[in-house]
matplotlib code that plots the C-alpha trace (Angstrom):
import matplotlib.pyplot as plt

x = [27.3, 29.1, 27.9, 30.7, 30.9, 29.9, 26.8, 25.8, 26.1, 24.0, 21.4, 21.2, 20.8, 18.1, 16.3, 16.3, 14.9, 11.9, 12.5, 10.9, 13.1, 12.3, 13.4, 16.6, 17.4, 17.0, 19.3, 22.0, 21.8, 22.7, 20.7, 17.1, 14.4, 14.6, 18.3, 17.7, 15.1, 17.4, 20.3, 18.0, 16.9, 20.5, 21.6, 18.6, 17.6, 14.4, 11.2, 8.9, 5.2, 3.1, 2.0, -1.3, -1.1, -1.2, 1.6, -0.7, -2.4, -6.1, -7.3, -10.8, -12.5, -12.9, -16.2, -18.1, -18.9, -22.0, -22.0, -21.4, -24.6, -25.5, -24.9, -27.9, -27.5, -30.7, -29.2, -27.7, -25.7, -22.1, -20.1, -16.5, -14.0, -12.2, -9.0, -8.6, -5.8, -6.8, -4.0, -1.4, -3.9, -5.6, -9.4, -11.5, -15.0, -17.6, -19.0, -22.1, -21.8, -24.7, -23.8, -24.5, -26.9, -25.3, -26.7, -26.8, -26.4, -29.1, -28.5, -31.5, -32.8, -33.4, -29.8, -28.0, -24.2, -22.3, -19.7, -16.3, -13.8, -11.0, -8.7, -5.3, -4.3, -2.4, -5.4, -7.9, -9.1, -11.3, -14.3, -13.8, -15.1, -12.3, -14.1, -11.4, -12.2, -10.4, -7.3, -4.7, -2.0, -3.2, -2.5, -6.2, -6.8, -8.4, -10.7, -14.3, -13.5, -17.1, -18.2, -18.6, -20.8, -19.4, -17.7, -17.9, -15.1, -17.6, -20.1, -23.8, -23.9, -20.9, -22.3, -25.3, -23.0, -20.7, -23.2, -26.2, -28.7, -28.9, -32.4, -31.6, -28.6, -30.8, -33.4, -30.7, -29.2, -32.6, -33.3, -30.0, -30.6]
y = [29.4, 26.2, 22.7, 21.3, 17.6, 18.3, 20.3, 17.6, 14.9, 17.0, 17.6, 13.8, 13.1, 15.8, 14.6, 11.0, 12.2, 13.6, 17.3, 19.7, 21.6, 24.8, 23.3, 21.9, 25.3, 27.0, 24.5, 24.7, 28.5, 30.6, 28.5, 28.8, 26.1, 25.9, 25.3, 22.4, 20.9, 21.3, 19.6, 16.8, 16.3, 16.3, 13.8, 11.6, 11.2, 9.1, 11.0, 11.0, 10.5, 13.7, 15.5, 14.2, 10.9, 7.5, 5.0, 2.2, 2.3, 1.8, -0.3, 0.0, -3.2, -3.8, -3.1, -6.0, -5.6, -7.0, -9.0, -6.9, -5.6, -5.3, -1.8, 0.5, 2.9, 4.8, 6.1, 9.6, 9.2, 8.1, 6.8, 7.7, 6.7, 9.7, 9.4, 12.0, 12.1, 12.1, 12.0, 9.4, 7.1, 7.3, 6.8, 6.0, 7.2, 7.0, 10.3, 10.5, 12.8, 14.0, 13.5, 16.5, 15.9, 16.5, 19.4, 19.0, 22.0, 22.3, 25.0, 26.9, 25.4, 28.7, 30.0, 30.5, 30.3, 32.5, 30.9, 31.9, 33.5, 31.8, 34.9, 34.9, 37.5, 39.6, 39.6, 41.2, 44.8, 47.2, 45.9, 42.2, 39.9, 39.1, 36.1, 33.4, 29.9, 26.8, 26.3, 29.0, 26.3, 24.3, 25.0, 25.3, 28.3, 31.3, 34.2, 34.5, 37.4, 38.1, 41.8, 43.6, 46.7, 50.0, 50.2, 46.4, 43.8, 41.1, 40.2, 40.3, 36.6, 36.7, 40.0, 38.0, 35.4, 38.0, 40.6, 39.0, 41.3, 40.8, 39.5, 36.7, 35.7, 35.5, 33.4, 31.0, 30.7, 29.9, 27.3, 25.5, 25.6]
z = [2.6, 1.6, 2.3, 4.3, 5.1, 8.8, 7.7, 5.2, 7.9, 10.3, 7.5, 6.9, 10.6, 11.1, 8.0, 9.2, 12.5, 10.7, 11.1, 8.6, 6.1, 7.9, 11.3, 9.7, 8.1, 11.5, 13.3, 10.6, 10.4, 7.3, 5.0, 3.7, 3.7, -0.1, 0.1, 2.5, 0.2, -2.8, -1.0, 0.2, -3.4, -4.8, -2.1, -3.0, 0.6, 1.1, 1.2, 4.2, 4.6, 4.1, 7.2, 8.6, 6.6, 8.1, 7.8, 6.7, 3.3, 3.3, 0.5, -0.9, -1.9, -5.6, -7.1, -8.5, -12.1, -13.7, -16.9, -20.1, -21.6, -25.2, -26.5, -26.5, -29.4, -28.7, -25.4, -25.6, -22.4, -22.6, -19.6, -19.3, -16.6, -15.2, -13.1, -10.3, -7.8, -4.2, -1.6, -2.4, -4.2, -7.5, -7.6, -10.6, -10.9, -13.6, -15.0, -17.2, -20.2, -22.3, -26.0, -28.2, -31.1, -34.4, -36.4, -40.1, -42.4, -45.0, -47.6, -49.0, -52.2, -54.1, -54.0, -57.3, -57.0, -59.4, -61.6, -60.2, -62.5, -60.5, -60.2, -58.4, -55.9, -58.5, -60.9, -58.5, -59.1, -57.2, -59.2, -58.6, -55.8, -53.3, -51.7, -51.1, -52.4, -51.2, -49.0, -49.3, -49.0, -52.0, -55.7, -56.6, -54.2, -55.9, -55.5, -56.8, -59.2, -60.2, -60.7, -57.4, -56.8, -55.7, -52.3, -51.7, -51.8, -52.6, -55.4, -54.6, -53.7, -51.3, -49.8, -48.6, -47.0, -45.4, -44.2, -42.6, -40.8, -37.1, -37.1, -39.6, -37.5, -34.4, -36.2, -37.6, -34.1, -32.6, -35.3, -34.5, -30.7]

ax = plt.figure().add_subplot(projection="3d")
ax.plot(x, y, z, "-o")
ax.set_aspect("equal")
plt.show()
């Protein structure tokens, strides 16, 4: 189906009368609703009000704001303005958000950290610790390289970090929460 000049003029006329794209497609024949919508868009025809909407815009009175208060740093509740779309207007509402208390990590005091041999990837063997240290994208990246026991990729120190018993993990999780 081609858009002839007569069909385009009929489309413009029906669109200006307020018919829906489905009704226009039915009257034109041989064209789908989506084709009508696409042609209206390409012709840049003016849009119409949404169905069920009123022709006059309703304005809400502005909220009166109180004088600014001094900041209360003891408060754990932060207020944030969130914009949500509703109909053709944008409304702003304030939402209260509970701030999360920062948890600080405290390592155990009785831990002895082994001295790393600072081995590169090509220097690792079956008997060396393969615990990565640092950022792999940096030049100072290396592996621990300390002696590892049989059937383990890590030294004794890094084994304790990698393989924690379930009970210890649960206790640590309950302490944090």
